[in-house]
Phi, psi and omega in degrees: 000129180269152174246175181299327180291332178286329187288324184074181181263166175275122182285168180300319178296323179294319178297317180295318178299316182295319179300314180296322181296320178295316181295320184270344181090342176194172177206173182280135182296328184290346181261355188293130176292145181303327183295325179290322179295318180298321183270005176059036180268352177220129185227156180297142174287131179306128180083354180218073186296346179282349179244149179241147175245152183284148177245135179302133180306325180295324179291316178298320180298316180299319181291320179291325183279337186305311179295327177293317180294322177298319180294319179297320178298319180293319179295319178297321178297319180294322178298313180297323179296317178296321178299317179296322180294318186271347184302313178298323180292319178299320179297318178296316180299312182296319180295318180296319179295321180292316187283323186257302183047041182269319185279122177288157177261130179272123178258125184242128176093150184299320184295315181292319179296315181299317181296318181293318179296317180299317180296315182293315181293322179298327181274352183294133184239341187231309192217129179229120179236151180209151173238123184236089179280193175071024173073208182299143183261151177300149182298327178296319179293322178295321179296318178296319179296318179299320180297326181276317193274316186303317177299325180291323177297319179293337179272359177098007178286134177280129181236125175235133183228141176247132175232172173277155181306328187300337181293343180295343176248020179246099187308314181301317180294321180292328175295320177295317179300321179297318177300315183295313183292324177296330179275357177111000179282165179238132181228133176227163180229153174226160178289322185233132182231157173284192180290168179302142180207139175225131179230129181246122174054023180058023180241336179217136181230152178232126177221160178295151175295321177211162184303132176083351181275132178244355182261000177219132178225158175257132171262117188245132178234009177285122186299321181296316179294319180296319177299321179296315180297319180294324176299318176299317180297313184298321178294320177292323182298320180295328181274344188282160182258124179300145179264125170248112185297072180225112182308329183291342181250019185300328180226061181291174183304319182297319180294313180297318180299317181293320177297317179301315181294319180295321178296319178297318179300318182287330175296323179297327180281354180089011181294145177281167178300317182294322178294320179295316180300316179296318182295319185265354178073027179241176180280155177298327179298320179297317180297315182300321180293319178295319180298320178300316180294318181294317179299317179295321181294324184261002181054046182278138179260350181205165181294318179297317180294325181299315179300317180295315182297320178298314183296329185258357185276340185086000181296330182285351180261359184233156173301139184250134176286146179280000181248000000 
């Protein structure tokens, strides 16, 4: 079967030959250009094969197209047949996903994660919450978030976000926070946060596949799991300190107090200064200074004793001063 690319164009000699053939009613077969023969525009006269007569282009076109149209009809029939075969399976798949929605979908790679988040946030109509640990975010990530979140805020979607205290001294993140709060969003910070989490309209959630992984995420639509994640968020939200985009308040008493309390909790678990600094997104020097103050307050003579004294002192049950 030939296609249009196989046929080629009618050359200038072919057009002139065809014109003469139409005018004369026939022409010599030995003179016919190959392009006319390919396109069936010149055919042997019955009983006189040495002569050719012209064929109307519309007739030649119909004959050339017939096998293509037959093939298209056959392909269309096969497509419909495949649809019919898979339709019952599609119905079962859709029903199972609607009724159970238990198995999370694993998203692998930045492109797939970005596409899924964009789709979910674009469809968000009421409530968008997020947890963004690991301190200040890259400016490229902040730009993408602004592109997704700011239009939803203008549409009336409620947005609440949790960050670590350390972002209060990260200008790019604070510029983004200022944009969000001016548009009606709410941002709070804590010294210690769980893994990254995004929940849209309480119907779909995104969390890492494992701690510290940013190249794989789970897309979750199970209502029970989502309720659990939202419960974790709400408890953290109540403890968090609201962000007011004012450099003079970047490390106010509430922020220092919460950081102080988080360091004491981690000291009780036996964490080292470097591990605490990494967990809270602050410098080792900051942790060391807090540990020095706590040790002096409790008259601790060793690191092991310090953990014990904190655990038995009752300090973890009361608000802690940052001084």
